[in-house]
C-alpha positions as CSV (number, residue, x, y, z in Angstrom):
1,M,7.2,-8.9,21.2
2,T,3.9,-8.6,19.2
3,L,4.4,-4.4,19.5
4,T,8.1,-4.5,18.6
5,Y,7.0,-6.9,15.3
6,I,4.4,-4.1,14.5
7,V,7.0,-1.0,15.3
8,L,8.9,-2.6,12.7
9,A,6.7,-3.5,10.1
10,T,5.5,0.1,10.4
11,L,8.7,1.4,10.2
12,A,9.4,-0.8,7.1
13,G,7.7,0.7,4.2
14,G,8.0,4.4,4.9
15,L,11.9,3.7,5.6
16,L,12.4,2.0,2.1
17,S,10.9,3.8,0.4
18,V,12.9,7.1,1.1
19,L,16.5,5.1,0.8
20,I,15.2,4.0,-2.3
21,A,14.2,7.6,-3.5
22,A,17.3,9.1,-2.1
23,S,19.7,7.3,-3.5
24,L,18.0,6.6,-7.1
25,T,18.0,9.2,-9.6
26,I,14.7,10.6,-11.0
27,G,15.0,9.1,-14.5
28,V,15.5,5.8,-13.0
29,L,12.9,6.3,-10.3
30,S,10.7,7.0,-13.5
31,R,11.3,3.4,-14.9
32,V,11.1,1.3,-11.7
33,V,8.3,2.9,-11.1
34,Q,6.1,0.9,-13.5
35,S,7.4,-2.1,-12.8
36,L,7.0,-2.0,-8.7
37,V,3.2,-0.8,-9.6
38,S,2.8,-4.1,-11.3
39,L,4.6,-6.7,-8.8
40,S,2.1,-4.2,-5.8
41,A,-0.8,-5.9,-7.6
42,G,0.1,-8.9,-7.6
43,V,1.3,-9.3,-4.0
44,L,-1.7,-7.0,-3.1
45,L,-4.3,-9.1,-4.7
46,G,-2.7,-12.5,-3.6
47,T,-2.6,-11.0,-0.2
48,A,-6.4,-10.4,0.0
49,L,-7.6,-13.7,-1.5
50,L,-5.3,-15.5,-1.0
51,H,-4.1,-15.2,2.4
52,V,-6.3,-12.8,5.0
53,L,-9.4,-13.1,3.5
54,P,-9.2,-16.9,4.0
55,E,-8.2,-16.2,7.7
56,A,-10.8,-14.0,8.2
57,F,-13.6,-16.7,7.1
58,E,-12.4,-19.5,8.7
59,S,-13.3,-17.3,11.8
60,H,-16.8,-17.6,13.6
61,V,-18.4,-14.7,12.2
62,G,-20.8,-15.7,9.2
63,A,-19.9,-15.2,5.6
64,H,-23.1,-12.3,5.0
65,E,-21.5,-10.1,7.8
66,L,-18.0,-10.5,6.1
67,F,-19.1,-10.1,2.4
68,L,-21.2,-6.8,3.7
69,T,-17.9,-5.8,5.4
70,L,-16.1,-5.9,2.3
71,L,-18.6,-4.0,0.4
72,A,-18.6,-1.4,3.3
73,G,-14.5,-1.3,2.8
74,L,-14.2,-0.8,-0.8
75,L,-17.5,2.2,-0.9
76,F,-15.2,3.5,2.4
77,F,-12.1,3.7,0.2
78,F,-13.6,4.5,-2.2
79,L,-15.5,7.3,-0.5
80,L,-11.9,8.5,1.3
81,E,-10.5,8.9,-2.4
82,K,-13.1,11.0,-3.4
83,A,-12.4,13.5,-0.5
84,E,-8.3,13.0,-1.6
85,L,-7.7,11.4,2.1
86,Y,-6.5,8.0,0.6
87,R,-3.8,9.1,-1.6
88,H,-1.6,6.5,-3.3
89,T,0.2,8.1,-6.3
90,H,2.5,6.8,-9.1
91,H,1.0,9.1,-11.6
92,H,3.3,11.4,-12.9
93,E,4.5,13.8,-15.8
94,G,7.3,11.7,-17.8
95,D,5.7,8.4,-16.5
96,G,4.5,7.2,-19.9
97,H,0.8,8.3,-19.2
98,H,1.1,11.6,-20.9
99,H,0.3,13.7,-18.7
100,H,-0.4,17.7,-18.7
101,H,2.5,20.3,-17.9
102,H,2.4,21.2,-14.5
103,F,0.7,17.9,-13.6
104,D,2.7,17.3,-10.8
105,A,2.7,21.0,-9.1
106,E,-1.4,20.1,-9.6
107,Q,-1.3,16.5,-7.7
108,A,1.2,18.2,-5.1
109,G,-1.0,20.7,-4.2
110,R,-0.6,24.1,-2.3
111,G,2.7,23.9,-0.5
112,G,2.8,20.0,-0.4
113,W,-0.2,19.5,2.0
114,S,-2.4,17.9,0.2
115,V,0.2,14.8,-0.6
116,L,1.3,14.9,3.1
117,V,-2.6,14.8,4.5
118,G,-3.3,11.9,2.1
119,D,-0.6,9.7,2.5
120,S,-0.7,10.4,6.5
121,I,-4.0,9.2,6.3
122,H,-3.3,6.4,3.9
123,N,0.0,5.1,6.0
124,F,-2.2,5.6,9.2
125,C,-4.8,2.7,8.1
126,D,-2.0,0.6,6.9
127,G,-0.7,0.6,10.7
128,V,-4.4,-0.5,11.8
129,I,-4.5,-3.0,9.7
130,I,-1.3,-4.5,10.0
131,A,-1.1,-4.1,13.9
132,A,-4.8,-6.0,13.4
133,A,-2.8,-8.9,11.0
134,F,-0.3,-9.4,13.5
135,L,-2.4,-9.5,16.7
136,T,-4.7,-12.3,15.1
137,D,-1.4,-14.3,13.8
138,T,2.4,-14.0,13.2
139,S,2.2,-15.1,10.3
140,L,-0.4,-13.3,9.0
141,G,0.7,-10.2,9.9
142,V,4.0,-10.8,8.2
143,V,2.3,-11.4,4.9
144,T,0.2,-8.5,5.0
145,A,3.3,-6.1,6.2
146,L,4.4,-7.6,3.1
147,A,1.4,-6.7,1.2
148,I,1.9,-3.2,2.4
149,V,5.2,-2.7,1.9
150,A,5.5,-3.9,-1.7
151,H,2.9,-1.2,-2.5
152,E,4.3,1.6,-0.1
153,I,7.7,1.7,-1.9
154,P,6.1,2.7,-5.3
155,Q,3.6,4.7,-3.5
156,E,6.4,6.6,-1.7
157,V,8.5,6.9,-4.9
158,G,5.7,8.2,-6.9
159,D,4.7,11.0,-3.7
160,Y,8.9,11.9,-4.1
161,I,9.0,12.2,-7.7
162,V,5.5,14.7,-7.9
163,L,7.0,17.1,-5.2
164,I,10.7,16.7,-7.1
165,N,9.2,18.2,-10.1
166,A,6.4,20.3,-8.2
167,G,9.7,22.1,-7.4
168,F,10.7,21.1,-3.9
169,S,14.0,20.0,-3.2
170,R,15.5,16.8,-2.7
171,A,15.5,17.1,0.8
172,R,12.2,18.7,1.6
173,A,10.4,16.0,-1.0
174,L,12.1,13.3,1.4
175,L,11.5,14.7,4.7
176,F,7.5,14.5,3.6
177,N,7.7,11.3,2.7
178,A,9.6,10.8,6.2
179,L,7.0,12.3,8.3
180,S,3.8,10.6,6.3
181,G,5.7,7.0,6.6
182,L,5.9,7.7,10.5
183,A,1.8,7.7,10.7
184,A,1.7,4.3,10.0
185,V,4.2,3.6,13.1
186,L,1.0,5.5,15.1
187,G,-1.6,3.7,13.5
188,G,0.5,0.1,14.5
189,V,0.5,1.6,17.9
190,L,-2.7,2.6,18.9
191,G,-3.9,-0.1,17.0
192,Y,-2.3,-2.3,19.3
193,F,-3.6,-1.0,22.7
194,V,-6.9,0.1,21.3
195,V,-7.9,-2.7,18.9
196,G,-6.1,-5.8,21.1
197,P,-8.8,-6.0,23.8
198,W,-11.5,-5.7,21.0
199,E,-10.3,-9.5,19.8
200,D,-13.9,-10.4,18.4
201,L,-13.2,-7.8,16.3
202,F,-10.4,-9.1,14.3
203,P,-12.1,-10.7,11.5
204,Y,-13.9,-8.0,10.8
205,L,-10.3,-5.6,10.4
206,L,-9.1,-8.5,8.6
207,V,-11.6,-7.9,6.1
208,A,-11.6,-4.4,6.0
209,A,-7.3,-5.1,5.3
210,S,-8.5,-7.1,2.5
211,S,-10.6,-4.0,1.1
212,S,-7.9,-2.1,1.3
213,F,-5.7,-4.1,-0.8
214,I,-8.3,-4.8,-3.5
215,Y,-9.4,-1.3,-4.0
216,V,-5.8,0.1,-4.5
217,A,-5.1,-3.0,-6.5
218,V,-8.3,-2.9,-9.1
219,A,-9.0,1.0,-8.6
220,D,-5.4,2.1,-9.4
221,L,-2.7,-0.9,-10.3
222,L,-4.5,-2.9,-12.4
223,P,-5.9,0.3,-14.7
224,Q,-2.6,1.8,-15.5
225,M,-1.5,-1.8,-16.6
226,Q,-4.3,-1.5,-19.2
227,R,-2.5,0.4,-21.6
228,R,-1.7,-0.7,-25.1
229,L,2.1,-1.3,-24.7
230,P,4.2,-3.7,-27.1
231,W,4.2,-7.2,-26.5
232,R,7.5,-7.1,-24.1
233,Q,6.6,-4.6,-22.3
234,T,2.9,-6.3,-22.0
235,A,4.9,-9.9,-21.1
236,A,7.2,-7.9,-18.1
237,Q,3.8,-6.4,-17.0
238,L,2.9,-9.9,-16.4
239,A,6.0,-11.1,-15.3
240,W,5.9,-9.1,-12.4
241,L,2.7,-9.4,-11.3
242,A,2.7,-13.2,-11.7
243,A,6.2,-12.4,-9.1
244,G,3.9,-10.7,-7.0
245,L,1.5,-13.4,-6.7
246,A,4.7,-16.2,-6.1
247,V,6.2,-13.6,-3.0
248,V,2.7,-14.0,-1.4
249,M,2.0,-17.9,-2.1
250,T,6.3,-18.5,-1.5
251,A,5.8,-16.6,1.7
252,T,2.8,-18.0,3.3
253,S,4.2,-21.5,2.3
254,A,7.5,-20.7,4.2
255,L,5.6,-18.9,7.2
256,H,2.7,-22.2,7.6
257,S,5.6,-24.5,7.3
258,H,7.1,-23.4,11.0
């Protein structure tokens, strides 16, 4: 059953994002993405700091080793992003950040390969993270998958908008997103078979997962929320952020009560 949970969880993010992108217009998607970014930041931070890290620190591994893993993970994802291999794109023309004309074409890169390769690596890492979480504890896997799904939706929708504005047809842009989403399933299945026998590695993998969540939230999502906005939009940002934290806390409480 664990492998089934992993496959379903890794499919969820990609399928949900593609379905949402396919069903809404570009204008609606542009407005929705900003709210989802705030929600995603709350879910990622709440999952990392309130659920995954505490689970890892309750293991037999010493705190010094786990904090070292956290630091190494943050630096690793920083370097991956510098190499443009760990994309979490929410920026696009018309998102309110005053990007220059042809910004989306530059983001898409030649033939869309930078989007496809970067997202595939990102999704593959997410799949391994989901596998490690489910192998540790089913409830931990559910909350971790929830965090990744919450982030995948604005990420994939953002990439979809970039590809459309760069000249891709809707069908081709959706195909690109679907292909990148399949990398998460591959990461989850490989994680199950490769990581599964190495139970002693689970605490380190959980901390690595937390470093991914924290890095994306702090390096990408929160800076997007730092713009000077009217008080109503600022209040909406905070409300979505709080909603993300509330979702994690509610899910954690519900799962632990069973």
